LOGULO-235457 format. One record per residue (C-alpha): residue number from 1; residue in one letter; x, y, z. Coordinates in steps of 0.001 Angstrom, whole numbers. Layout:
N
<nr = NUM, rest = A, x = X, y = Y, z = Z>
...
END
This chain:
360
<nr = 1, rest = X, x = 112590, y = 147465, z = 116160>
<nr = 2, rest = X, x = 112678, y = 144204, z = 114285>
<nr = 3, rest = X, x = 111489, y = 142560, z = 111292>
<nr = 4, rest = X, x = 111205, y = 139034, z = 109740>
<nr = 5, rest = X, x = 112658, y = 137624, z = 106492>
<nr = 6, rest = X, x = 110618, y = 134815, z = 105028>
<nr = 7, rest = X, x = 111822, y = 132750, z = 102017>
<nr = 8, rest = X, x = 110080, y = 129364, z = 102015>
<nr = 9, rest = X, x = 112346, y = 126822, z = 100462>
<nr = 10, rest = X, x = 113303, y = 123355, z = 101513>
<nr = 11, rest = X, x = 116963, y = 124156, z = 102291>
<nr = 12, rest = X, x = 119042, y = 126977, z = 104333>
<nr = 13, rest = X, x = 120676, y = 129766, z = 102145>
<nr = 14, rest = X, x = 121907, y = 133270, z = 101864>
<nr = 15, rest = X, x = 120790, y = 135612, z = 99247>
<nr = 16, rest = X, x = 120360, y = 139268, z = 98785>
<nr = 17, rest = X, x = 117215, y = 140956, z = 99721>
<nr = 18, rest = X, x = 115684, y = 144447, z = 98940>
<nr = 19, rest = X, x = 113041, y = 145910, z = 101369>
<nr = 20, rest = X, x = 111939, y = 148902, z = 103037>
<nr = 21, rest = X, x = 112049, y = 149491, z = 106636>
<nr = 22, rest = X, x = 111857, y = 152420, z = 109578>
<nr = 23, rest = X, x = 114884, y = 153191, z = 111557>
<nr = 24, rest = X, x = 115513, y = 155876, z = 114530>
<nr = 25, rest = X, x = 119162, y = 155589, z = 113491>
<nr = 26, rest = X, x = 120690, y = 157371, z = 110290>
<nr = 27, rest = X, x = 123666, y = 154767, z = 110384>
<nr = 28, rest = X, x = 122597, y = 151071, z = 111132>
<nr = 29, rest = X, x = 123049, y = 147610, z = 110752>
<nr = 30, rest = X, x = 120945, y = 144457, z = 111320>
<nr = 31, rest = X, x = 121463, y = 141930, z = 114140>
<nr = 32, rest = X, x = 120324, y = 138383, z = 113950>
<nr = 33, rest = X, x = 118966, y = 136466, z = 117072>
<nr = 34, rest = X, x = 122649, y = 135542, z = 118214>
<nr = 35, rest = X, x = 123520, y = 139100, z = 117991>
<nr = 36, rest = X, x = 125570, y = 138575, z = 114897>
<nr = 37, rest = X, x = 125647, y = 141990, z = 112779>
<nr = 38, rest = X, x = 124747, y = 142100, z = 109068>
<nr = 39, rest = X, x = 125676, y = 145308, z = 107156>
<nr = 40, rest = X, x = 122993, y = 146962, z = 104830>
<nr = 41, rest = X, x = 123217, y = 149052, z = 101805>
<nr = 42, rest = X, x = 121046, y = 151985, z = 102236>
<nr = 43, rest = X, x = 119586, y = 152822, z = 98585>
<nr = 44, rest = X, x = 117306, y = 155432, z = 99791>
<nr = 45, rest = X, x = 117050, y = 157551, z = 103007>
<nr = 46, rest = X, x = 114140, y = 159932, z = 104035>
<nr = 47, rest = X, x = 113619, y = 161691, z = 106983>
<nr = 48, rest = X, x = 109777, y = 160677, z = 107952>
<nr = 49, rest = X, x = 109726, y = 161820, z = 111485>
<nr = 50, rest = X, x = 106751, y = 164243, z = 111116>
<nr = 51, rest = X, x = 104748, y = 161825, z = 108869>
<nr = 52, rest = X, x = 105341, y = 158935, z = 110831>
<nr = 53, rest = X, x = 104573, y = 160567, z = 114314>
<nr = 54, rest = X, x = 101327, y = 162266, z = 112826>
<nr = 55, rest = X, x = 100076, y = 158786, z = 111465>
<nr = 56, rest = X, x = 100807, y = 157146, z = 114744>
<nr = 57, rest = X, x = 98742, y = 159679, z = 116624>
<nr = 58, rest = X, x = 95657, y = 158221, z = 114868>
<nr = 59, rest = X, x = 96431, y = 154694, z = 115575>
<nr = 60, rest = X, x = 94993, y = 152702, z = 118585>
<nr = 61, rest = X, x = 97280, y = 149336, z = 118186>
<nr = 62, rest = X, x = 95833, y = 146243, z = 118901>
<nr = 63, rest = X, x = 92801, y = 145811, z = 121087>
<nr = 64, rest = X, x = 92965, y = 149435, z = 121831>
<nr = 65, rest = X, x = 96289, y = 149474, z = 123579>
<nr = 66, rest = X, x = 99469, y = 150657, z = 121814>
<nr = 67, rest = X, x = 102953, y = 150902, z = 122925>
<nr = 68, rest = X, x = 104391, y = 153997, z = 120873>
<nr = 69, rest = X, x = 108075, y = 153012, z = 120229>
<nr = 70, rest = X, x = 108606, y = 156067, z = 118031>
<nr = 71, rest = X, x = 107235, y = 158596, z = 120397>
<nr = 72, rest = X, x = 110514, y = 159506, z = 122135>
<nr = 73, rest = X, x = 112699, y = 159031, z = 119110>
<nr = 74, rest = X, x = 114216, y = 162601, z = 117851>
<nr = 75, rest = X, x = 114393, y = 161125, z = 114122>
<nr = 76, rest = X, x = 112654, y = 158360, z = 112044>
<nr = 77, rest = X, x = 114011, y = 157400, z = 108762>
<nr = 78, rest = X, x = 112160, y = 155703, z = 106140>
<nr = 79, rest = X, x = 114806, y = 153449, z = 104400>
<nr = 80, rest = X, x = 115100, y = 151219, z = 101027>
<nr = 81, rest = X, x = 117784, y = 148835, z = 101997>
<nr = 82, rest = X, x = 119625, y = 145878, z = 100468>
<nr = 83, rest = X, x = 121199, y = 143284, z = 102562>
<nr = 84, rest = X, x = 122519, y = 139646, z = 102201>
<nr = 85, rest = X, x = 120672, y = 137665, z = 104733>
<nr = 86, rest = X, x = 120445, y = 134036, z = 105923>
<nr = 87, rest = X, x = 117086, y = 132140, z = 106046>
<nr = 88, rest = X, x = 116519, y = 128704, z = 107603>
<nr = 89, rest = X, x = 114616, y = 126014, z = 105511>
<nr = 90, rest = X, x = 110914, y = 126449, z = 105328>
<nr = 91, rest = X, x = 111108, y = 129098, z = 108097>
<nr = 92, rest = X, x = 111787, y = 132798, z = 108988>
<nr = 93, rest = X, x = 114492, y = 134916, z = 110586>
<nr = 94, rest = X, x = 114172, y = 137967, z = 112732>
<nr = 95, rest = X, x = 116382, y = 140731, z = 112564>
<nr = 96, rest = X, x = 116665, y = 143861, z = 114913>
<nr = 97, rest = X, x = 117974, y = 147160, z = 113677>
<nr = 98, rest = X, x = 120655, y = 148569, z = 115693>
<nr = 99, rest = X, x = 122791, y = 151681, z = 115575>
<nr = 100, rest = X, x = 126040, y = 151562, z = 113711>
<nr = 101, rest = X, x = 128656, y = 154072, z = 113170>
<nr = 102, rest = X, x = 130630, y = 154523, z = 109905>
<nr = 103, rest = X, x = 134029, y = 153853, z = 110247>
<nr = 104, rest = X, x = 136836, y = 153880, z = 107658>
<nr = 105, rest = X, x = 137967, y = 150124, z = 106904>
<nr = 106, rest = X, x = 141599, y = 149291, z = 107133>
<nr = 107, rest = X, x = 143041, y = 149956, z = 103812>
<nr = 108, rest = X, x = 140084, y = 151656, z = 102610>
<nr = 109, rest = X, x = 138750, y = 148508, z = 100890>
<nr = 110, rest = X, x = 136181, y = 145796, z = 100442>
<nr = 111, rest = X, x = 136546, y = 142160, z = 100511>
<nr = 112, rest = X, x = 134691, y = 139002, z = 100100>
<nr = 113, rest = X, x = 135681, y = 135224, z = 99129>
<nr = 114, rest = X, x = 136208, y = 136158, z = 95612>
<nr = 115, rest = X, x = 137542, y = 139531, z = 95218>
<nr = 116, rest = X, x = 139289, y = 142447, z = 96972>
<nr = 117, rest = X, x = 138873, y = 145934, z = 96327>
<nr = 118, rest = X, x = 141245, y = 148689, z = 97306>
<nr = 119, rest = X, x = 140287, y = 152438, z = 96546>
<nr = 120, rest = X, x = 143174, y = 154412, z = 95395>
<nr = 121, rest = X, x = 143708, y = 157989, z = 96261>
<nr = 122, rest = X, x = 142656, y = 159060, z = 92731>
<nr = 123, rest = X, x = 139294, y = 157007, z = 92937>
<nr = 124, rest = X, x = 140309, y = 154198, z = 90689>
<nr = 125, rest = X, x = 140197, y = 150711, z = 92018>
<nr = 126, rest = X, x = 142453, y = 147751, z = 92507>
<nr = 127, rest = X, x = 140983, y = 144662, z = 92110>
<nr = 128, rest = X, x = 142504, y = 141395, z = 93181>
<nr = 129, rest = X, x = 140694, y = 138310, z = 91899>
<nr = 130, rest = X, x = 141368, y = 135482, z = 94390>
<nr = 131, rest = X, x = 140150, y = 132649, z = 92178>
<nr = 132, rest = X, x = 142624, y = 133303, z = 89510>
<nr = 133, rest = X, x = 145368, y = 135005, z = 91370>
<nr = 134, rest = X, x = 144970, y = 137922, z = 89190>
<nr = 135, rest = X, x = 145596, y = 141785, z = 89685>
<nr = 136, rest = X, x = 143419, y = 144644, z = 87889>
<nr = 137, rest = X, x = 144675, y = 148158, z = 88223>
<nr = 138, rest = X, x = 143245, y = 151415, z = 87432>
<nr = 139, rest = X, x = 139438, y = 150325, z = 87060>
<nr = 140, rest = X, x = 136828, y = 152779, z = 87173>
<nr = 141, rest = X, x = 138606, y = 155806, z = 85790>
<nr = 142, rest = X, x = 136431, y = 158576, z = 84183>
<nr = 143, rest = X, x = 137142, y = 159770, z = 80845>
<nr = 144, rest = X, x = 135612, y = 163148, z = 79481>
<nr = 145, rest = X, x = 135882, y = 163791, z = 75670>
<nr = 146, rest = X, x = 134428, y = 166506, z = 73405>
<nr = 147, rest = X, x = 131453, y = 165401, z = 71430>
<nr = 148, rest = X, x = 130742, y = 167347, z = 68302>
<nr = 149, rest = X, x = 127991, y = 164882, z = 67391>
<nr = 150, rest = X, x = 124219, y = 164642, z = 67121>
<nr = 151, rest = X, x = 121397, y = 162402, z = 68365>
<nr = 152, rest = X, x = 122677, y = 160073, z = 65529>
<nr = 153, rest = X, x = 126224, y = 159878, z = 65870>
<nr = 154, rest = X, x = 129239, y = 160574, z = 68201>
<nr = 155, rest = X, x = 131712, y = 162915, z = 66291>
<nr = 156, rest = X, x = 135181, y = 163788, z = 67493>
<nr = 157, rest = X, x = 136573, y = 167135, z = 68233>
<nr = 158, rest = X, x = 139824, y = 167981, z = 66197>
<nr = 159, rest = X, x = 142729, y = 168775, z = 68602>
<nr = 160, rest = X, x = 140696, y = 167704, z = 71630>
<nr = 161, rest = X, x = 142149, y = 167197, z = 75145>
<nr = 162, rest = X, x = 141027, y = 164042, z = 76667>
<nr = 163, rest = X, x = 140175, y = 164659, z = 80393>
<nr = 164, rest = X, x = 140364, y = 161648, z = 82857>
<nr = 165, rest = X, x = 139905, y = 161259, z = 86730>
<nr = 166, rest = X, x = 143507, y = 159798, z = 87089>
<nr = 167, rest = X, x = 144696, y = 163216, z = 88466>
<nr = 168, rest = X, x = 141595, y = 163628, z = 90818>
<nr = 169, rest = X, x = 141623, y = 163291, z = 94697>
<nr = 170, rest = X, x = 138811, y = 161506, z = 96347>
<nr = 171, rest = X, x = 136918, y = 163423, z = 98785>
<nr = 172, rest = X, x = 134562, y = 162132, z = 101799>
<nr = 173, rest = X, x = 135712, y = 158719, z = 101478>
<nr = 174, rest = X, x = 133703, y = 156367, z = 103754>
<nr = 175, rest = X, x = 133727, y = 152635, z = 103938>
<nr = 176, rest = X, x = 131244, y = 150837, z = 105996>
<nr = 177, rest = X, x = 130751, y = 147100, z = 105976>
<nr = 178, rest = X, x = 130541, y = 145826, z = 102436>
<nr = 179, rest = X, x = 129754, y = 149319, z = 101056>
<nr = 180, rest = X, x = 131850, y = 152300, z = 100365>
<nr = 181, rest = X, x = 131457, y = 155740, z = 98715>
<nr = 182, rest = X, x = 133405, y = 158854, z = 97556>
<nr = 183, rest = X, x = 133475, y = 161953, z = 95640>
<nr = 184, rest = X, x = 135542, y = 163260, z = 92614>
<nr = 185, rest = X, x = 135882, y = 166370, z = 90856>
<nr = 186, rest = X, x = 136604, y = 167096, z = 87312>
<nr = 187, rest = X, x = 137048, y = 170448, z = 85511>
<nr = 188, rest = X, x = 135559, y = 170353, z = 82103>
<nr = 189, rest = X, x = 134623, y = 173170, z = 79303>
<nr = 190, rest = X, x = 131125, y = 174606, z = 79200>
<nr = 191, rest = X, x = 130513, y = 173958, z = 75599>
<nr = 192, rest = X, x = 132676, y = 173130, z = 72335>
<nr = 193, rest = X, x = 133864, y = 176872, z = 72094>
<nr = 194, rest = X, x = 135480, y = 176638, z = 75424>
<nr = 195, rest = X, x = 136813, y = 173220, z = 74587>
<nr = 196, rest = X, x = 138532, y = 174358, z = 71534>
<nr = 197, rest = X, x = 140061, y = 177136, z = 73306>
<nr = 198, rest = X, x = 141178, y = 175020, z = 76286>
<nr = 199, rest = X, x = 139075, y = 176657, z = 79034>
<nr = 200, rest = X, x = 138235, y = 174190, z = 81797>
<nr = 201, rest = X, x = 136321, y = 176292, z = 84181>
<nr = 202, rest = X, x = 133023, y = 174109, z = 84881>
<nr = 203, rest = X, x = 133258, y = 171889, z = 88106>
<nr = 204, rest = X, x = 131797, y = 168250, z = 87114>
<nr = 205, rest = X, x = 130829, y = 166698, z = 90451>
<nr = 206, rest = X, x = 130824, y = 162826, z = 90721>
<nr = 207, rest = X, x = 129777, y = 160790, z = 93822>
<nr = 208, rest = X, x = 130791, y = 157101, z = 93599>
<nr = 209, rest = X, x = 128994, y = 154433, z = 95587>
<nr = 210, rest = X, x = 129820, y = 150746, z = 95249>
<nr = 211, rest = X, x = 128875, y = 147426, z = 97103>
<nr = 212, rest = X, x = 130597, y = 144033, z = 97121>
<nr = 213, rest = X, x = 128063, y = 141244, z = 98055>
<nr = 214, rest = X, x = 129458, y = 138780, z = 100406>
<nr = 215, rest = X, x = 128583, y = 135596, z = 97993>
<nr = 216, rest = X, x = 129222, y = 137100, z = 94425>
<nr = 217, rest = X, x = 132434, y = 138088, z = 92616>
<nr = 218, rest = X, x = 130649, y = 141162, z = 91506>
<nr = 219, rest = X, x = 131009, y = 144902, z = 92520>
<nr = 220, rest = X, x = 127699, y = 147149, z = 92021>
<nr = 221, rest = X, x = 128021, y = 150656, z = 91278>
<nr = 222, rest = X, x = 125919, y = 153509, z = 91809>
<nr = 223, rest = X, x = 127394, y = 156857, z = 90110>
<nr = 224, rest = X, x = 125863, y = 160293, z = 90476>
<nr = 225, rest = X, x = 126934, y = 163090, z = 87845>
<nr = 226, rest = X, x = 126437, y = 166601, z = 88217>
<nr = 227, rest = X, x = 126871, y = 167928, z = 84488>
<nr = 228, rest = X, x = 127503, y = 171544, z = 84163>
<nr = 229, rest = X, x = 128430, y = 171462, z = 80462>
<nr = 230, rest = X, x = 127437, y = 170200, z = 76807>
<nr = 231, rest = X, x = 129128, y = 168822, z = 73679>
<nr = 232, rest = X, x = 130728, y = 165942, z = 75458>
<nr = 233, rest = X, x = 130761, y = 162299, z = 76439>
<nr = 234, rest = X, x = 131561, y = 160902, z = 79783>
<nr = 235, rest = X, x = 132657, y = 157266, z = 80011>
<nr = 236, rest = X, x = 134313, y = 154828, z = 82691>
<nr = 237, rest = X, x = 137101, y = 152821, z = 81617>
<nr = 238, rest = X, x = 137808, y = 149163, z = 82900>
<nr = 239, rest = X, x = 141432, y = 148204, z = 81754>
<nr = 240, rest = X, x = 141078, y = 144565, z = 82002>
<nr = 241, rest = X, x = 144358, y = 143563, z = 80401>
<nr = 242, rest = X, x = 142891, y = 140902, z = 78205>
<nr = 243, rest = X, x = 144035, y = 141883, z = 74771>
<nr = 244, rest = X, x = 141223, y = 140581, z = 72441>
<nr = 245, rest = X, x = 140388, y = 140842, z = 68772>
<nr = 246, rest = X, x = 136878, y = 140270, z = 69750>
<nr = 247, rest = X, x = 134376, y = 141493, z = 72371>
<nr = 248, rest = X, x = 131313, y = 139543, z = 73336>
<nr = 249, rest = X, x = 127802, y = 141123, z = 74238>
<nr = 250, rest = X, x = 124323, y = 139962, z = 74595>
<nr = 251, rest = X, x = 121638, y = 140947, z = 71933>
<nr = 252, rest = X, x = 117981, y = 139779, z = 71738>
<nr = 253, rest = X, x = 118490, y = 136184, z = 70835>
<nr = 254, rest = X, x = 121957, y = 135347, z = 72359>
<nr = 255, rest = X, x = 125627, y = 136482, z = 72440>
<nr = 256, rest = X, x = 127265, y = 138396, z = 69447>
<nr = 257, rest = X, x = 130894, y = 138408, z = 68734>
<nr = 258, rest = X, x = 132306, y = 141632, z = 67505>
<nr = 259, rest = X, x = 135669, y = 142820, z = 66118>
<nr = 260, rest = X, x = 137624, y = 145249, z = 68357>
<nr = 261, rest = X, x = 139192, y = 147259, z = 65519>
<nr = 262, rest = X, x = 138488, y = 147954, z = 61863>
<nr = 263, rest = X, x = 141096, y = 147913, z = 59044>
<nr = 264, rest = X, x = 139158, y = 150788, z = 57228>
<nr = 265, rest = X, x = 138771, y = 153085, z = 60360>
<nr = 266, rest = X, x = 141974, y = 155041, z = 59440>
<nr = 267, rest = X, x = 141489, y = 155313, z = 55514>
<nr = 268, rest = X, x = 137802, y = 155625, z = 55091>
<nr = 269, rest = X, x = 137973, y = 159164, z = 53487>
<nr = 270, rest = X, x = 140076, y = 157676, z = 50751>
<nr = 271, rest = X, x = 137958, y = 154619, z = 50229>
<nr = 272, rest = X, x = 135073, y = 156628, z = 49818>
<nr = 273, rest = X, x = 133020, y = 155934, z = 53032>
<nr = 274, rest = X, x = 130432, y = 158672, z = 53900>
<nr = 275, rest = X, x = 131240, y = 158118, z = 57521>
<nr = 276, rest = X, x = 134054, y = 157149, z = 59790>
<nr = 277, rest = X, x = 133618, y = 153276, z = 60889>
<nr = 278, rest = X, x = 133775, y = 152779, z = 64506>
<nr = 279, rest = X, x = 133465, y = 150011, z = 67060>
<nr = 280, rest = X, x = 131175, y = 151950, z = 69400>
<nr = 281, rest = X, x = 128534, y = 149035, z = 69793>
<nr = 282, rest = X, x = 125266, y = 148399, z = 71697>
<nr = 283, rest = X, x = 124384, y = 145794, z = 74012>
<nr = 284, rest = X, x = 121288, y = 144425, z = 75875>
<nr = 285, rest = X, x = 122780, y = 144277, z = 79251>
<nr = 286, rest = X, x = 126553, y = 142989, z = 79267>
<nr = 287, rest = X, x = 129705, y = 143076, z = 77660>
<nr = 288, rest = X, x = 132907, y = 140923, z = 78320>
<nr = 289, rest = X, x = 136432, y = 140202, z = 77057>
<nr = 290, rest = X, x = 137934, y = 136767, z = 77893>
<nr = 291, rest = X, x = 140947, y = 134455, z = 77399>
<nr = 292, rest = X, x = 141603, y = 130955, z = 78061>
<nr = 293, rest = X, x = 141373, y = 131526, z = 81921>
<nr = 294, rest = X, x = 139029, y = 134272, z = 82823>
<nr = 295, rest = X, x = 136281, y = 136650, z = 81702>
<nr = 296, rest = X, x = 135684, y = 139920, z = 82861>
<nr = 297, rest = X, x = 132631, y = 142103, z = 81965>
<nr = 298, rest = X, x = 130235, y = 145057, z = 82689>
<nr = 299, rest = X, x = 126697, y = 144594, z = 83532>
<nr = 300, rest = X, x = 124796, y = 147362, z = 82510>
<nr = 301, rest = X, x = 121410, y = 148795, z = 84114>
<nr = 302, rest = X, x = 121612, y = 152253, z = 82258>
<nr = 303, rest = X, x = 123106, y = 153094, z = 79039>
<nr = 304, rest = X, x = 123741, y = 150372, z = 76621>
<nr = 305, rest = X, x = 126601, y = 151434, z = 74588>
<nr = 306, rest = X, x = 130388, y = 150501, z = 74895>
<nr = 307, rest = X, x = 133732, y = 150593, z = 72997>
<nr = 308, rest = X, x = 136798, y = 148260, z = 73472>
<nr = 309, rest = X, x = 139940, y = 150600, z = 73904>
<nr = 310, rest = X, x = 143332, y = 150624, z = 74776>
<nr = 311, rest = X, x = 146713, y = 149150, z = 73606>
<nr = 312, rest = X, x = 145920, y = 145546, z = 72290>
<nr = 313, rest = X, x = 142131, y = 146541, z = 72889>
<nr = 314, rest = X, x = 142187, y = 145309, z = 76285>
<nr = 315, rest = X, x = 139968, y = 148047, z = 78149>
<nr = 316, rest = X, x = 135993, y = 148180, z = 78408>
<nr = 317, rest = X, x = 134911, y = 152059, z = 77962>
<nr = 318, rest = X, x = 131412, y = 152154, z = 79072>
<nr = 319, rest = X, x = 129308, y = 155336, z = 78135>
<nr = 320, rest = X, x = 127492, y = 156903, z = 81020>
<nr = 321, rest = X, x = 126118, y = 159838, z = 78893>
<nr = 322, rest = X, x = 126548, y = 161893, z = 75658>
<nr = 323, rest = X, x = 125634, y = 165610, z = 75780>
<nr = 324, rest = X, x = 124482, y = 167464, z = 72546>
<nr = 325, rest = X, x = 122252, y = 170470, z = 71868>
<nr = 326, rest = X, x = 120982, y = 169499, z = 68341>
<nr = 327, rest = X, x = 118930, y = 166608, z = 66886>
<nr = 328, rest = X, x = 121057, y = 166640, z = 63737>
<nr = 329, rest = X, x = 123993, y = 168568, z = 62775>
<nr = 330, rest = X, x = 125671, y = 169040, z = 59317>
<nr = 331, rest = X, x = 129358, y = 168539, z = 58219>
<nr = 332, rest = X, x = 130801, y = 166618, z = 61264>
<nr = 333, rest = X, x = 134231, y = 165934, z = 61672>
<nr = 334, rest = X, x = 133334, y = 162057, z = 61463>
<nr = 335, rest = X, x = 130480, y = 162359, z = 59011>
<nr = 336, rest = X, x = 130725, y = 165115, z = 56280>
<nr = 337, rest = X, x = 128034, y = 166474, z = 54351>
<nr = 338, rest = X, x = 124317, y = 166737, z = 55178>
<nr = 339, rest = X, x = 122872, y = 166391, z = 58557>
<nr = 340, rest = X, x = 121197, y = 163044, z = 59365>
<nr = 341, rest = X, x = 118190, y = 164575, z = 60953>
<nr = 342, rest = X, x = 116559, y = 168055, z = 61354>
<nr = 343, rest = X, x = 119045, y = 170421, z = 62974>
<nr = 344, rest = X, x = 116497, y = 171378, z = 65786>
<nr = 345, rest = X, x = 117468, y = 172490, z = 69173>
<nr = 346, rest = X, x = 117107, y = 169523, z = 71807>
<nr = 347, rest = X, x = 117742, y = 171308, z = 75166>
<nr = 348, rest = X, x = 117009, y = 168435, z = 77144>
<nr = 349, rest = X, x = 119484, y = 166235, z = 75410>
<nr = 350, rest = X, x = 122233, y = 168557, z = 76882>
<nr = 351, rest = X, x = 121666, y = 166694, z = 80083>
<nr = 352, rest = X, x = 122288, y = 169774, z = 82280>
<nr = 353, rest = X, x = 121889, y = 168832, z = 85952>
<nr = 354, rest = X, x = 122279, y = 165816, z = 88212>
<nr = 355, rest = X, x = 121972, y = 162089, z = 86881>
<nr = 356, rest = X, x = 122305, y = 158691, z = 88271>
<nr = 357, rest = X, x = 123590, y = 155389, z = 86622>
<nr = 358, rest = X, x = 123819, y = 151952, z = 87898>
<nr = 359, rest = X, x = 126067, y = 149294, z = 86719>
<nr = 360, rest = X, x = 128353, y = 146196, z = 88001>
END
């Protein structure tokens, strides 16, 4: 099977392309006319054997003649894929779909001209920036905390135990070309009552897929979470190591600079605040920390919330989801007094089940 990539521009270039194709192979690569293999990232794969063969049975092809390539195929997969392809100036390139076997790459990592990523045993990432000669360790750690809040505010749970994936073990790790995937498991409570009692008997399954583009200093993530509990918040943490008094995020008309800590955060009750001030902030699509030499950030395609945490405020904590059963709650730990909204049940906001998040 072959297809053509057309991008009519007056110069040769490489760029990411996203497209759909049919493949007789579950695992495959693309091959250019010289036989050079190009890895692909499969975004969606569906076994379409019966549907495609049924459709071809009513096709006469060109001029009443049709060479049915698919007739002898045991499986036909309809796939949505992404790949970095080269195209000549003012022309097109033809690629063939060829079978490929998934194999573990040496060191279980990914690498391009800008960065190298190593996947550790607990699923965290060690990222080496070749341009700045800087190492980042413990990236992409999942953090689960109790959330006694409502649809208006996060509220902490007194005496809560913060759960992280630092003690987890990766499963089904597979590295193919410029993509990798693995699974994690965290034990969490079912609800606030179990959290207060220290009962961690619910398995939260996490599937991580990451892609390193050949021509970008950027790693793309697709995270699937099967959530079994409520009254909690799940975040991913990126300890960048840039101690910063300010964070930088985009908003509607530009970039906003925000402080990473507030002096009133610890004495808010004494000063008469009705709610504990926090640096949990919104963004349009990205947030970053920077110093004199470099900047490192998170680009979000899902939830638009972050907080800068860690020693010296050097870590971006990106919120994946908050789970809560009530629209409003009264007498919260971080917001005493009346409820901000009606104390209606909101079962859909418990987010029980599988969810998917994408970010870079």
